[in-house]
C-alpha positions in Angstrom: -3.3 -3.5 -17.7 -3.4 0.4 -17.8 -1.5 2.1 -15.0 -3.6 4.0 -12.5 -2.8 7.7 -12.6 -4.0 10.8 -10.7 -4.2 14.1 -12.5 -5.9 17.4 -12.8 -8.4 17.2 -15.7 -9.4 20.4 -17.5 -13.0 20.7 -18.7 -12.9 21.3 -22.5 -16.6 21.2 -23.4 -20.0 19.8 -22.5 -23.0 18.4 -24.4 -26.4 17.6 -23.0 -27.3 14.1 -24.2 -30.6 13.8 -22.4 -32.8 15.9 -20.2 -30.8 15.1 -17.0 -27.7 13.7 -18.6 -24.6 15.5 -19.7 -21.4 14.5 -21.4 -18.2 16.2 -20.2 -15.0 16.2 -22.2 -11.9 16.6 -20.1 -8.2 16.8 -20.9 -6.0 13.9 -19.7 -2.2 13.4 -19.7 -1.1 12.0 -23.1 0.1 8.8 -21.5 -3.2 8.2 -19.8 -4.8 5.0 -21.1 -7.8 2.9 -20.3 -9.8 -0.1 -21.7 -13.3 0.4 -23.1 -15.8 -0.1 -20.2 -13.7 1.3 -17.4 -14.4 4.4 -15.2 -12.5 7.2 -13.4 -12.9 8.5 -9.8 -13.4 12.3 -9.5 -12.8 14.3 -6.4 -15.8 16.5 -5.6 -15.5 19.4 -3.0 -18.2 19.7 -0.4 -19.5 23.0 1.2 -17.8 22.2 4.5 -14.3 22.0 2.9 -14.1 18.2 2.7 -14.3 16.1 -0.4 -16.1 13.0 -1.7 -15.2 10.6 -4.4 -17.6 9.8 -7.3 -17.2 7.2 -10.1 -18.0 8.1 -13.7 -17.9 5.8 -16.7 -15.7 6.7 -19.6 -17.8 6.9 -22.8 -15.1 7.8 -25.3 -12.9 5.3 -27.1 -9.4 4.3 -25.8 -7.6 5.3 -29.0 -8.5 9.0 -28.4 -5.5 10.4 -26.6 -5.3 13.5 -24.4 -9.0 13.6 -23.6 -11.9 11.5 -22.3 -15.6 11.9 -22.3 -17.6 11.0 -19.2 -21.4 10.8 -18.9 -23.1 12.3 -15.9 -26.7 11.9 -14.7 -27.8 14.8 -12.5 -29.4 14.0 -9.2 -31.5 16.8 -7.6 -29.5 18.4 -4.7 -26.7 15.9 -5.1 -23.3 17.0 -4.0 -21.6 16.0 -7.2 -24.5 17.2 -9.4 -24.4 20.7 -7.8 -20.7 20.9 -8.4 -20.6 19.6 -12.0 -23.5 21.8 -13.1 -21.5 24.8 -12.1 -18.4 23.8 -14.1 -17.4 25.8 -17.1 -14.7 25.3 -19.7 -11.3 25.7 -18.2 -12.2 24.5 -14.8 -10.3 21.5 -13.4 -11.3 18.3 -11.6 -8.9 16.0 -9.8 -9.3 12.5 -11.3 -7.8 9.1 -10.7 -8.0 6.0 -12.8 -8.8 3.9 -14.7 -10.8 1.4 -12.6 -13.2 -1.4 -13.4 -13.1 -5.0 -14.5 -15.9 -4.8 -17.1 -13.6 -4.9 -20.1 -13.8 -6.6 -23.4 -12.6 -10.2 -23.2 -10.6 -10.1 -26.4 -12.7 -12.7 -28.1 -15.5 -10.4 -29.2 -14.3 -10.5 -32.9 -14.6 -14.3 -32.7 -18.1 -14.5 -31.1 -21.3 -12.6 -30.8 -21.7 -10.0 -28.0 -24.8 -8.5 -26.2 -24.7 -5.2 -24.3 -27.6 -4.3 -21.9 -27.6 -0.9 -20.3 -30.2 1.4 -18.5 -29.9 5.1 -17.9 -26.3 6.3 -17.5 -25.3 2.6 -17.8 -25.3 3.0 -21.6 -22.1 5.2 -21.3 -19.4 2.6 -20.9 -21.2 0.3 -23.4 -21.1 3.0 -26.0 -17.3 3.0 -25.6 -17.1 -0.8 -25.9 -19.4 -1.0 -29.0 -17.6 1.7 -30.9 -14.3 0.0 -30.0 -15.5 -3.3 -31.6 -17.0 -1.7 -34.7 -13.9 0.5 -35.3 -11.8 -2.7 -35.3 -14.0 -4.1 -38.0 -15.4 -7.0 -35.9 -18.1 -8.7 -38.0 -19.7 -10.9 -35.4 -23.2 -10.0 -34.2 -23.3 -7.1 -31.7 -26.6 -6.4 -29.9 -27.3 -3.3 -27.8 -30.4 -3.1 -25.6 -30.9 0.3 -24.0 -33.6 1.1 -21.4 -34.8 4.4 -20.2 -37.9 5.7 -18.3 -39.3 8.3 -20.7 -38.4 9.8 -24.1 -36.7 12.7 -22.3 -34.3 10.3 -20.7 -33.0 8.7 -23.9 -29.3 9.2 -24.5 -27.2 8.4 -27.7 -30.2 7.2 -29.6 -29.4 8.9 -32.9 -25.8 7.7 -32.7 -26.8 4.1 -32.1 -29.4 4.2 -34.9 -26.7 5.6 -37.2 -24.3 2.7 -36.3 -27.1 0.2 -37.0 -27.5 1.7 -40.5 -23.8 1.6 -41.1 -23.0 -1.8 -39.7 -25.1 -4.8 -40.7 -23.8 -6.9 -37.8 -25.0 -4.3 -35.2 -28.6 -4.3 -33.9 -30.1 -1.7 -31.5 -33.1 -2.1 -29.3 -34.6 0.7 -27.3 -37.3 0.3 -24.6 -39.1 2.8 -22.4 -40.6 1.8 -19.0 -42.9 4.8 -18.8 -43.3 6.5 -22.2 -44.9 9.9 -22.4 -46.3 9.2 -25.8 -48.5 6.0 -25.7 -48.3 5.6 -29.4 -44.5 5.6 -29.5 -43.0 2.8 -31.7 -40.3 2.0 -29.2 -40.5 -1.2 -27.1 -42.4 -0.7 -23.8 -41.3 -2.0 -20.5 -38.0 -2.8 -18.9 -35.0 -4.3 -20.7 -35.7 -7.6 -19.0 -38.9 -8.0 -21.0 -37.3 -7.8 -24.4 -34.3 -10.1 -23.9 -36.0 -13.1 -25.5 -36.8 -11.1 -28.6 -33.5 -9.2 -28.9 -31.0 -12.0 -28.1 -30.4 -14.4 -31.0 -31.7 -18.0 -30.2 -28.3 -19.5 -31.0 -26.3 -17.0 -29.0 -23.1 -18.3 -27.4 -21.1 -15.2 -26.8 -20.6 -12.6 -24.0 -23.0 -10.4 -22.1 -22.1 -7.0 -20.7 -24.6 -5.4 -18.3 -24.5 -1.9 -16.8 -27.0 -0.1 -14.6 -28.7 -0.3 -11.3 -28.0 -3.3 -9.1 -31.6 -4.5 -9.4 -31.5 -4.6 -13.2 -28.1 -6.4 -13.4 -29.3 -9.0 -10.8 -32.6 -9.6 -12.6 -31.0 -9.9 -16.0 -28.4 -12.3 -14.7 -31.1 -14.4 -13.2 -33.0 -14.4 -16.6 -29.8 -15.4 -18.4 -29.1 -18.1 -15.9 -32.6 -19.5 -16.5 -31.8 -19.6 -20.2 -28.8 -21.7 -19.6 -26.1 -18.9 -20.0 -22.8 -19.7 -18.3 -22.2 -17.1 -15.6 -18.6 -16.8 -16.8 -20.1 -15.2 -20.0 -21.7 -12.4 -18.0 -19.8 -9.3 -17.0 -21.4 -6.3 -15.3 -20.9 -2.9 -13.7 -23.6 -1.9 -11.3 -24.4 1.1 -9.2 -27.1 2.2 -6.7 
């Protein structure tokens, strides 16, 4: 288990990955380590001089030392959103971590794996998927991503490239409120395409990340399909 550390992280660069989602690359101590799927806590200053803590998923891979990527969805007038939007390269953020129990079980290279994420919930799953593929795991890996509109889609080109490169990886994108009615993507919530995307003979692990309502509904669907709850891990937020 990685030791929890507290440190000042320096912002190195940013990249907009969706209309309201940005990836931040921060420096970390060389001995900072984490498991794919975990998150860090960031200290965010308020206008009254006090601070609040906010959790952000790590979307980079564990073997990358000295830096991490976190994915951030902006919330209008949010305390953290206002602060992070103002950050520029060289600014520092006090961080602590890693935290989180949604980690790879260690058996993924021996059995199939399904990842289901909505919105910013795709961030830790990206880290986990790239971790498995970089290890050469050849069992089936399924990614189901859900967003509201085309403007909200994150990491789509990257997942499609991974699907082209790795025959054992399949990627499914669905939009609940597409702007273009003729779009070829799936339409609806991730819950609706589980029967199509998940292999009929699937016996592996499920990893879910997103709003509480989604993780609860998907867990109920999987339960109705006879999936052992011990094979379901999730990270949820409100």
